[in-house]
Structure formats: structure tokens, C-alpha cells
C-alpha positions in Angstrom: -0.2 -0.6 0.1 2.5 2.7 0.8 4.9 1.7 -2.4 1.5 2.8 -4.1 1.2 5.9 -2.7 4.7 6.0 -2.6 4.4 6.0 -6.6 1.3 8.1 -7.1 3.5 10.5 -5.3 6.5 10.9 -7.3 4.1 10.9 -10.2 2.3 13.8 -9.2 5.3 15.8 -8.2 7.1 14.9 -11.8 3.7 16.0 -13.6 4.2 19.2 -11.7 7.8 19.3 -12.2 7.0 19.4 -16.2 4.2 22.4 -15.8 6.8 24.5 -14.5 9.1 23.8 -17.1 6.3 24.2 -19.7 6.1 27.3 -18.4 9.0 28.9 -18.1 9.8 28.1 -21.3 7.7 30.3 -22.9 8.4 33.4 -24.8 7.9 37.1 -22.9 3.8 39.2 -23.6 5.1 40.9 -26.7 5.0 44.7 -25.4 2.8 47.4 -27.3 3.8 49.9 -28.7 3.0 53.8 -29.6 3.9 56.4 -32.4 3.5 59.9 -32.4 2.8 60.8 -36.3 5.8 63.1 -37.5 5.9 66.6 -37.6 5.3 68.1 -41.2 8.1 69.0 -42.9 7.2 72.4 -45.8 8.3 74.1 -48.4 9.6 76.9 -48.2 8.6 77.8 -51.4 4.6 77.3 -50.3 4.8 80.3 -48.5 4.5 82.4 -51.3 0.8 83.7 -51.7 -1.9 84.3 -49.1 -5.3 84.6 -51.3 -7.5 83.6 -48.1 -7.6 84.7 -45.0 -8.6 81.8 -42.2 -8.8 78.1 -43.0 -11.1 76.1 -40.1 -10.3 71.9 -40.8 -12.6 69.8 -39.7 -12.3 66.0 -37.9 -11.9 64.0 -41.1 -14.4 61.0 -41.5 -13.1 57.6 -40.8 -15.2 54.7 -41.7 -14.3 51.1 -40.5 -10.9 50.1 -39.9 -9.6 53.0 -40.5 -10.1 54.9 -37.7 -8.4 52.4 -35.2 -5.4 52.9 -33.4 -3.3 49.9 -34.1 -0.8 50.1 -37.6 -2.3 48.3 -40.7 -0.7 47.0 -43.5 -2.0 45.0 -46.5 0.8 43.0 -48.7 1.8 44.5 -52.4 0.9 40.7 -53.5 -2.7 40.6 -51.9 -3.9 44.6 -52.2 -7.2 44.0 -51.5 -6.9 41.9 -47.9 -6.0 45.4 -44.7 -4.6 43.9 -41.3 -3.4 45.2 -37.9 -0.9 45.2 -36.3 -1.3 43.5 -32.4 1.6 45.8 -30.5 2.2 48.4 -33.3 -0.1 51.6 -32.4 -0.3 55.2 -33.1 -0.7 57.3 -30.0 -4.0 58.7 -30.9 -6.5 57.7 -33.4 -5.6 58.5 -37.3 -8.8 61.0 -37.5 -7.1 62.8 -34.9 -4.0 62.1 -36.1 -4.8 63.0 -39.5 -6.6 66.8 -38.6 -3.5 68.4 -36.1 -1.2 67.1 -39.2 -3.0 69.6 -41.6 -3.5 71.9 -39.0 0.5 72.0 -38.7 1.1 71.8 -42.3 -1.3 75.3 -43.0 -0.1 77.0 -39.9 3.4 75.9 -41.2 3.0 77.3 -45.0 1.8 80.5 -43.9 -0.7 79.7 -46.1 -4.3 80.9 -43.9 -4.9 82.1 -40.1 -5.9 78.1 -39.2 -8.9 78.5 -37.1 -10.7 76.1 -34.9 -15.1 76.3 -34.4 -15.1 78.6 -31.2 -12.2 81.9 -33.4 -14.4 81.0 -36.7 -14.5 83.7 -39.1 -17.4 84.3 -41.4 -15.4 83.6 -44.9 -12.9 81.0 -43.2 -12.7 78.3 -45.8 -14.1 75.1 -44.3 -11.7 72.1 -45.4 -13.9 68.7 -44.9 -11.6 65.7 -45.4 -12.0 61.4 -45.3 -9.3 59.3 -45.0 -9.6 56.9 -48.2 -6.2 55.2 -46.8 -4.1 54.9 -44.2 -1.9 52.2 -43.7 2.1 50.2 -44.9 1.9 48.5 -47.8 4.6 45.4 -48.0 7.0 43.2 -48.8 9.8 41.2 -47.9 12.1 43.9 -48.7 9.8 46.9 -49.6 7.6 48.7 -47.9 5.8 51.7 -47.9 3.2 54.4 -46.4 0.2 55.6 -47.7 -2.2 57.8 -47.3 -5.0 58.6 -49.4 -7.4 61.7 -48.5 -10.7 62.5 -50.2 -11.4 66.8 -49.6 -14.3 69.2 -49.9 -13.4 72.4 -49.4 -16.3 75.4 -49.2 -15.0 78.5 -50.6 -18.0 81.5 -49.6 -20.2 78.6 -50.1 -18.3 77.1 -53.6 -17.6 73.6 -52.9 -14.9 71.9 -54.7 -13.8 68.1 -54.0 -9.7 66.6 -54.0 -8.3 63.1 -54.2 -4.6 63.4 -53.1 -2.5 60.3 -52.6 1.1 60.1 -50.9 3.1 56.8 -51.8 6.7 57.2 -49.8 8.9 53.8 -49.1 10.4 53.3 -46.4 14.6 53.6 -46.3 14.8 50.1 -43.9 11.5 47.1 -42.7 11.7 48.8 -39.3 9.3 50.0 -37.4 10.4 53.5 -37.0 11.3 54.4 -40.5 7.6 53.4 -41.4 6.4 55.9 -39.6 8.9 58.0 -40.8 7.4 57.6 -44.6 3.8 57.7 -42.9 5.1 62.2 -41.9 6.3 62.2 -45.7 3.4 60.4 -47.5 1.2 62.9 -45.4 3.5 66.0 -46.3 3.0 65.1 -49.5 -1.3 64.9 -49.3 -1.1 68.4 -47.8 1.2 70.1 -50.2 -1.3 69.5 -53.3 -3.7 70.9 -50.7 -2.4 74.2 -50.2 -1.4 74.3 -54.1 -5.1 74.5 -54.8 -5.6 76.8 -51.7 -2.9 79.1 -53.9 -4.9 79.4 -56.4 -7.6 83.0 -56.7 
């Protein structure tokens, strides 16, 4: 009887030790990483003509997965399929990120005084936008940041619709290089908008 009890004890002990060793071999849990959007880089040549007094940039319309903070990606070989990174996230939602970037770029380009709703002037140009694409395009050897926005510009009750895209290759496959490329892609989009606003 004692031998049976001892055998059961050893079996239970062995199972317990195996469980402990299995737990010890588990890889560490990945840590979330958060990314600020880069500050705009404005070409000095853009701050030439100030044909409008003030501009109001409203928060972009975003639908579905494009308003999640996770950085999105798709494969060059599967352009219709969108995936999200589980542990790489923007500090704030893409709608706020894009609005902030537009406001900063327009202010730095001196195209007009940028106002908010409280300080809006009667004849302010109103810019509405919609995020169409905001993701990484990648393969095993290269990585691109893709930003595509649709704008509706209201000048004194006259509406015009524009769609602009910026696609910039990252210098490496690192996430940091991708985030820098996102900033350049956004700058390309906003520079095209500035050209429109500068036209009389």
C-alpha cells in the first residue's frame, strides 16, 4: 500500500515539474509600442501666396478599421487584404492624427490663419476630409506608407472636391522608418491641398 502511495506521489511530482518547466519556456509577452506621427516638413516655396484669410480644418470622416489606433498593413501580393499589427499602435486615432497634421502644415505654410470652431471668421474656408487609405504596403524586401485623402473645400459657399495620395518608400523595414515615411506621405498630400488653396 505504501509503495502505491509513493508511486502516485512521484507521478504527481513529475507532472508538476513538467508543468513548471513548460511555463518557464514560454516566450515573454510582447509589449505594446506607441508611435507619434512625425511633425510636418513644409517646403519654403509653398509660403508665397496668401489668397485666403482663414481656414477651418474639421475632423476627418473615417470608417471601419481605418479609425483604429493599430497600424494597418497589406501585402503587395494581396492588395485587397488589410491586416492590423497587434502591438504597434498610433498614440491617437488616425482621424485626430490627420487633423493635427493638416492644421500644423497649413499653419507652417502660412497659407492662411488656421482657426477653430470658436474663432471661426465668417468667410473662413472650410476643409472637410475623408480618410480613404492609411496603411503600410509591404513585401519581404520593401515597405511603403500610403496615405490617400478626399477633400471637400468650401470657399464662400462654393464647393470643390479633390482626392490626393502620398506613397513613400521607407528607408528600411523597421517600424520607425515606416512612421517617418507616413509623415512624408502625409506632407505630399497636404502640399497638393496647399497648391489648391493658393489659387485665386
